[in-house]
Structure formats: structure tokens, C-alpha cells
TIMI-2910 file (N, C-alpha, C, CB; in pm, 1 decimal, decimal comma, always signed):
<rs>
+----------+----------+----------+----------+----------+----------+----------+----------+----------+----------+----------+----------+------+
!      n_x !      n_y !      n_z !     ca_x !     ca_y !     ca_z !      c_x !      c_y !      c_z !     cb_x !     cb_y !     cb_z ! resn !
+----------+----------+----------+----------+----------+----------+----------+----------+----------+----------+----------+----------+------+
!  -2212,1 !  -2343,9 !   -155,1 !  -2132,1 !  -2396,5 !    -36,5 !  -2088,0 !  -2269,6 !   +123,1 !  -1974,1 !  -2451,1 !   -128,0 !  Met !
!  -2062,7 !  -2182,7 !    -24,0 !  -1974,7 !  -2067,0 !   +115,7 !  -2129,1 !  -2022,4 !   +244,7 !  -1892,0 !  -1833,4 !     -1,7 !  Pro !
!  -2284,6 !  -2009,4 !   +165,0 !  -2302,1 !  -1921,9 !   +241,0 !  -2340,7 !  -2041,4 !   +317,4 !  -2383,1 !  -1798,3 !   +210,9 !  Ile !
!  -2361,4 !  -2134,7 !   +357,1 !  -2336,9 !  -2219,3 !   +487,7 !  -2215,2 !  -2236,6 !   +588,8 !  -2352,1 !  -2336,1 !   +449,7 !  Lys !
!  -2105,6 !  -2171,9 !   +548,7 !  -1946,1 !  -2164,3 !   +631,9 !  -2022,0 !  -2024,0 !   +744,7 !  -1751,4 !  -2094,2 !   +484,6 !  Tyr !
!  -2090,7 !  -1906,5 !   +611,0 !  -2083,6 !  -1783,2 !   +681,8 !  -2199,6 !  -1827,2 !   +778,1 !  -2104,2 !  -1637,5 !   +588,4 !  Val !
!  -2352,9 !  -1803,0 !   +702,8 !  -2440,2 !  -1901,7 !   +805,7 !  -2409,5 !  -1946,1 !   +937,8 !  -2457,0 !  -2019,4 !   +752,5 !  Leu !
!  -2355,0 !  -2056,3 !   +985,0 !  -2272,9 !  -2084,7 !  +1082,5 !  -2154,2 !  -1989,1 !  +1139,0 !  -2226,7 !  -2193,0 !  +1042,0 !  Gly !
!  -2085,4 !  -1906,7 !  +1112,8 !  -2026,1 !  -1809,6 !  +1146,1 !  -2098,0 !  -1751,7 !  +1249,3 !  -2000,8 !  -1736,1 !  +1048,5 !  Ala !
!  -2139,9 !  -1668,7 !  +1154,7 !  -2255,2 !  -1609,3 !  +1230,9 !  -2380,6 !  -1635,9 !  +1340,2 !  -2302,6 !  -1578,9 !  +1153,9 !  Ala !
!  -2387,2 !  -1807,4 !  +1368,6 !  -2518,7 !  -1864,3 !  +1457,9 !  -2436,5 !  -1953,4 !  +1542,4 !  -2656,2 !  -1956,0 !  +1367,4 !  Met !
!  -2229,2 !  -1907,1 !  +1526,0 !  -2145,1 !  -1915,0 !  +1673,9 !  -2100,9 !  -1761,3 !  +1677,7 !  -1988,7 !  -2038,8 !  +1678,6 !  Leu !
!  -2099,8 !  -1691,3 !  +1622,9 !  -2082,8 !  -1574,4 !  +1691,0 !  -2167,0 !  -1506,8 !  +1752,9 !  -2043,0 !  -1505,1 !  +1632,3 !  Phe !
!  -2280,8 !  -1533,6 !  +1742,5 !  -2439,2 !  -1517,2 !  +1868,0 !  -2401,4 !  -1533,4 !  +1990,2 !  -2573,2 !  -1639,5 !  +1861,9 !  Ala !
!  -2348,5 !  -1697,0 !  +2038,9 !  -2397,3 !  -1763,3 !  +2085,7 !  -2209,8 !  -1721,8 !  +2223,9 !  -2461,6 !  -1913,8 !  +1976,9 !  Phe !
!  -2104,7 !  -1659,0 !  +2162,9 !  -1988,6 !  -1631,8 !  +2123,6 !  -1970,6 !  -1552,4 !  +2258,7 !  -1971,9 !  -1563,8 !  +1977,3 !  Val !
!  -2053,2 !  -1437,3 !  +2209,6 !  -2029,4 !  -1265,9 !  +2165,1 !  -2135,8 !  -1228,5 !  +2399,4 !  -2202,1 !  -1183,9 !  +1901,7 !  Val !
!  -2239,5 !  -1293,1 !  +2360,4 !  -2308,5 !  -1278,5 !  +2498,2 !  -2220,8 !  -1325,3 !  +2595,0 !  -2441,0 !  -1354,3 !  +2512,8 !  Pro !
!  -2192,8 !  -1459,2 !  +2587,6 !  -2089,4 !  -1547,7 !  +2630,8 !  -2003,1 !  -1459,1 !  +2748,1 !  -1994,5 !  -1597,0 !  +2493,9 !  Ala !
!  -1940,7 !  -1383,6 !  +2662,4 !  -1844,2 !  -1339,7 !  +2690,8 !  -1804,9 !  -1112,7 !  +2780,9 !  -1796,1 !  -1393,4 !  +2540,4 !  Ser !
!  -2003,6 !  -1159,2 !  +2733,2 !  -2008,1 !  -1013,5 !  +2778,9 !  -2082,0 !   -987,6 !  +2948,4 !  -2107,8 !   -929,5 !  +2651,2 !  Ala !
!  -1995,8 !  -1171,8 !  +2982,8 !  -2029,0 !  -1089,4 !  +3170,4 !  -1971,9 !   -926,4 !  +3274,2 !  -1950,4 !  -1213,2 !  +3279,8 !  Gln !
!  -2065,2 !  -1002,9 !  +3317,1 !  -2047,9 !   -921,3 !  +3439,7 !  -1975,1 !   -897,3 !  +3564,4 !  -2119,5 !   -927,3 !  +3474,2 !  Glu !
!  -1899,0 !   -858,2 !  +3666,4 !  -1888,1 !   -920,3 !  +3797,9 !  -1974,2 !   -828,6 !  +3857,1 !  -1743,6 !   -935,5 !  +3866,0 !  Phe !
!  -1955,2 !   -850,8 !  +4031,1 !  -2029,3 !   -658,6 !  +4058,4 !  -2006,0 !   -749,9 !  +4208,9 !  -2267,1 !   -568,8 !  +3979,1 !  Phe !
!  -1890,5 !   -637,2 !  +4320,8 !  -1904,6 !   -679,7 !  +4458,0 !  -2004,5 !   -665,8 !  +4524,6 !  -1831,0 !   -636,9 !  +4525,8 !  Ile !
!  -2057,9 !   -729,4 !  +4639,4 !  -2181,9 !   -734,4 !  +4673,8 !  -2176,7 !   -750,7 !  +4881,0 !  -2252,5 !   -879,2 !  +4569,3 !  Val !
!  -2249,6 !   -662,6 !  +4965,3 !  -2278,9 !   -716,8 !  +5078,6 !  -2396,4 !   -741,6 !  +5118,2 !  -2235,9 !   -663,3 !  +5154,4 !  Gln !
!  -2383,2 !   -834,1 !  +5204,1 !  -2515,0 !   -861,3 !  +5304,3 !  -2485,0 !   -798,8 !  +5373,0 !  -2558,8 !   -980,9 !  +5367,2 !  Asp !
!  -2644,7 !   -640,9 !  +5410,1 !  -2638,0 !   -627,3 !  +5468,4 !  -2712,7 !   -658,3 !  +5648,2 !  -2618,5 !   -570,5 !  +5399,7 !  Ser !
!  -2688,8 !   -789,7 !  +5629,9 !  -2682,3 !   -865,2 !  +5777,7 !  -2598,1 !   -947,2 !  +5831,9 !  -2770,9 !   -934,3 !  +5798,4 !  Thr !
!  -2503,6 !   -969,7 !  +5783,0 !  -2408,6 !  -1054,6 !  +5808,5 !  -2249,0 !   -972,6 !  +5730,0 !  -2467,5 !  -1214,5 !  +5741,1 !  Thr !
!  -2273,9 !   -821,8 !  +5709,5 !  -2195,9 !   -698,7 !  +5629,9 !  -2074,7 !   -843,0 !  +5592,4 !  -2123,4 !   -511,5 !  +5757,6 !  Lys !
!  -2049,8 !   -930,5 !  +5511,5 !  -1992,8 !  -1066,4 !  +5387,6 !  -2040,1 !   -928,9 !  +5315,5 !  -2091,1 !  -1276,1 !  +5348,0 !  Lys !
!  -1898,0 !   -922,4 !  +5201,3 !  -1842,0 !   -920,0 !  +5091,5 !  -1876,5 !  -1085,1 !  +5070,6 !  -1685,6 !   -858,2 !  +5093,9 !  Cys !
!  -1949,6 !  -1047,5 !  +4896,7 !  -1914,9 !  -1183,9 !  +4766,1 !  -1891,5 !  -1053,8 !  +4632,4 !  -2113,2 !  -1340,8 !  +4719,3 !  Thr !
!  -1862,1 !  -1198,1 !  +4581,2 !  -1842,0 !  -1140,1 !  +4385,3 !  -1998,4 !  -1257,0 !  +4330,8 !  -1594,2 !  -1229,0 !  +4264,3 !  Ile !
!  -2099,0 !  -1171,7 !  +4283,7 !  -2107,9 !  -1242,1 !  +4263,9 !  -2185,9 !  -1218,8 !  +4072,9 !  -2151,9 !  -1293,8 !  +4389,2 !  Val !
!  -2193,6 !  -1296,0 !  +4001,3 !  -2255,3 !  -1276,9 !  +3819,9 !  -2391,9 !  -1220,8 !  +3821,4 !  -2276,0 !  -1441,4 !  +3721,1 !  Asp !
!  -2467,5 !  -1135,8 !  +3834,8 !  -2564,1 !  -1086,5 !  +3826,0 !  -2607,5 !  -1027,6 !  +3985,8 !  -2644,6 !  -1182,6 !  +3755,2 !  Lys !
!  -2644,2 !   -878,3 !  +3892,7 !  -2649,4 !   -740,0 !  +3956,8 !  -2770,9 !   -827,4 !  +4100,2 !  -2734,8 !   -573,0 !  +3815,1 !  Arg !
!  -2737,7 !   -794,4 !  +4232,0 !  -2903,4 !   -798,1 !  +4292,0 !  -2990,9 !   -748,7 !  +4314,1 !  -2932,4 !   -817,7 !  +4363,8 !  Pro !
!  -3072,0 !   -871,2 !  +4340,2 !  -3241,0 !   -824,3 !  +4281,4 !  -3278,8 !   -814,1 !  +4452,7 !  -3366,9 !   -984,7 !  +4155,1 !  Thr !
!  -3235,6 !   -845,7 !  +4578,5 !  -3255,1 !   -834,4 !  +4720,2 !  -3236,8 !   -708,8 !  +4802,1 !  -3177,6 !   -920,3 !  +4771,8 !  Thr !
!  -3262,7 !   -604,8 !  +4846,5 !  -3322,0 !   -548,7 !  +4951,1 !  -3197,6 !   -606,2 !  +5078,8 !  -3499,7 !   -605,5 !  +4962,3 !  Thr !
!  -3201,0 !   -756,8 !  +5087,6 !  -3047,2 !   -781,1 !  +5172,5 !  -2914,9 !   -781,0 !  +5123,2 !  -3038,4 !   -904,7 !  +5228,6 !  Thr !
!  -2874,7 !   -719,6 !  +4944,9 !  -2762,7 !   -719,8 !  +4925,3 !  -2747,0 !   -583,0 !  +4877,7 !  -2723,2 !   -823,1 !  +4850,7 !  Ser !
!  -2598,4 !   -533,4 !  +4873,2 !  -2521,8 !   -376,6 !  +4808,9 !  -2429,4 !   -414,9 !  +4756,4 !  -2465,9 !   -255,6 !  +4902,3 !  Val !
!  -2471,8 !   -288,4 !  +4589,5 !  -2340,6 !   -313,5 !  +4549,0 !  -2237,3 !   -220,9 !  +4565,3 !  -2341,4 !   -341,0 !  +4431,3 !  Val !
!  -2141,2 !   -299,3 !  +4597,7 !  -2029,0 !   -221,7 !  +4708,1 !  -1919,5 !   -205,6 !  +4570,9 !  -1952,2 !   -346,3 !  +4884,1 !  Val !
!  -1807,3 !   -106,2 !  +4597,4 !  -1676,6 !    -64,2 !  +4500,4 !  -1641,1 !     +8,0 !  +4404,8 !  -1639,0 !   -132,1 !  +4450,6 !  Gly !
!  -1685,9 !    -63,1 !  +4327,2 !  -1677,0 !    +79,9 !  +4219,2 !  -1759,4 !     -3,7 !  +4119,3 !  -1491,7 !   +149,2 !  +4147,5 !  Asp !
!  -1937,2 !    -92,9 !  +4075,7 !  -1953,1 !    -90,3 !  +3995,2 !  -1955,4 !   -195,9 !  +3956,3 !  -1910,8 !    -29,2 !  +3960,7 !  Gly !
!  -1903,0 !   -218,2 !  +3838,6 !  -1927,5 !   -311,9 !  +3747,5 !  -1763,9 !   -366,6 !  +3682,9 !  -2036,1 !   -239,5 !  +3633,5 !  Val !
!  -1704,4 !   -471,5 !  +3707,3 !  -1632,1 !   -512,9 !  +3674,7 !  -1671,1 !   -651,4 !  +3559,1 !  -1571,6 !   -517,6 !  +3786,4 !  Phe !
!  -1566,0 !   -701,3 !  +3391,1 !  -1523,5 !   -687,0 !  +3333,6 !  -1522,2 !   -844,8 !  +3350,7 !  -1448,6 !   -588,9 !  +3330,9 !  Lys !
!  -1435,0 !   -885,6 !  +3445,1 !  -1327,8 !   -971,6 !  +3517,3 !  -1390,8 !  -1050,0 !  +3634,6 !  -1207,1 !   -878,4 !  +3575,4 !  Thr !
!  -1371,2 !  -1174,4 !  +3672,0 !  -1375,2 !  -1223,7 !  +3848,2 !  -1242,2 !  -1154,1 !  +3872,3 !  -1371,1 !  -1426,3 !  +3898,6 !  Arg !
!  -1135,5 !  -1180,1 !  +3824,4 !   -977,8 !  -1160,7 !  +3943,3 !  -1013,0 !   -980,5 !  +3909,9 !   -740,7 !  -1253,5 !  +3859,4 !  Thr !
!  -1032,7 !   -832,3 !  +3808,9 !  -1082,4 !   -735,2 !  +3828,1 !  -1094,1 !   -717,9 !  +3984,6 !  -1191,0 !   -733,5 !  +3752,7 !  Glu !
!  -1292,0 !   -824,1 !  +3964,0 !  -1339,2 !   -768,1 !  +4083,4 !  -1287,4 !   -845,4 !  +4237,8 !  -1498,3 !   -773,0 !  +4063,5 !  Ala !
!  -1229,0 !   -869,9 !  +4257,9 !  -1133,6 !   -987,3 !  +4297,1 !  -1006,4 !   -904,8 !  +4380,3 !  -1072,2 !  -1081,4 !  +4141,4 !  Glu !
!   -974,2 !   -844,9 !  +4316,5 !   -865,1 !   -774,9 !  +4326,7 !   -892,9 !   -606,5 !  +4422,7 !   -817,2 !   -763,4 !  +4162,3 !  Ser !
!   -956,7 !   -565,6 !  +4362,1 !  -1035,2 !   -403,6 !  +4417,5 !  -1117,5 !   -503,3 !  +4523,3 !  -1167,3 !   -279,6 !  +4268,4 !  Ser !
!  -1208,6 !   -659,9 !  +4511,9 !  -1251,8 !   -623,7 !  +4659,9 !  -1137,3 !   -623,1 !  +4736,9 !  -1354,0 !   -721,6 !  +4726,8 !  Met !
!  -1016,4 !   -646,2 !  +4804,6 !   -919,0 !   -635,1 !  +4867,6 !   -917,0 !   -487,5 !  +4941,4 !   -815,2 !   -667,4 !  +4779,8 !  Lys !
!   -929,3 !   -347,1 !  +4806,2 !   -944,5 !   -277,4 !  +4861,2 !  -1033,0 !   -170,3 !  +4895,9 !   -885,2 !   -270,4 !  +4847,1 !  Thr !
!  -1176,0 !   -240,1 !  +4886,7 !  -1305,3 !   -178,5 !  +4985,0 !  -1288,7 !   -154,6 !  +5076,7 !  -1407,1 !   -235,1 !  +5015,1 !  Val !
!  -1294,2 !    -98,4 !  +5178,8 !  -1309,3 !    -68,1 !  +5297,8 !  -1406,3 !    -99,3 !  +5358,9 !  -1297,8 !    +27,9 !  +5312,5 !  Lys !
!  -1471,6 !   -103,9 !  +5309,9 !  -1669,6 !   -216,4 !  +5426,4 !  -1588,5 !   -363,5 !  +5354,1 !  -1973,2 !   -172,5 !  +5308,9 !  Val !
!  -1526,7 !   -374,4 !  +5253,6 !  -1503,6 !   -557,7 !  +5301,4 !  -1343,4 !   -602,9 !  +5374,8 !  -1511,2 !   -672,1 !  +5123,9 !  Cys !
!  -1296,6 !   -531,9 !  +5345,3 !  -1140,5 !   -600,6 !  +5425,6 !  -1124,3 !   -543,1 !  +5602,6 !   -962,8 !   -517,3 !  +5316,7 !  Thr !
!  -1227,0 !   -460,6 !  +5553,5 !  -1263,5 !   -437,2 !  +5821,3 !  -1310,4 !   -445,3 !  +5860,7 !  -1276,9 !   -354,5 !  +5944,0 !  Ser !
!  -1375,3 !   -609,6 !  +5733,9 !  -1442,0 !   -779,2 !  +5842,8 !  -1343,5 !   -789,5 !  +5874,5 !  -1508,3 !   -944,6 !  +5786,3 !  Asn !
+----------+----------+----------+----------+----------+----------+----------+----------+----------+----------+----------+----------+------+
</rs>
């Protein structure tokens, strides 16, 4: 009986841990010069990561975006 609980907890942990490892990026569209926050590293050549790179929470990214010079000069 305890093995069921251990396996259940392990399965739950396997699904929860990757979900909490979210990353956020501040990107600027090179054609419109508009900055946005995304949860995946951009793969297109028209979007460029700006700022301090990777953020653990969206709130951190939003705070940092207010200080990024290319995003505030628009």
C-alpha cells in the first residue's frame, strides 16, 4: 500500500517541477521596435532578446522591461 503513495507522489512531482521551471524573455520586434514579454526564446530573426536575458517570473520581466532603454524610448 505505501508503494502506491510513493509512486503517486513521484508522478505528481514529475509534472509539477517542469511547470515551475518557466522562463520569460523580453524581446523586441526589429521591424516595429515594440517590446513584449514571451515565455519561449524567439526563433525568428525579426525578434531579438533585449534586457538581462532570462527571467524566472513574468513580474521580474515586466519590472526589467521598464528599465530597458530600447523599450522605454518608444
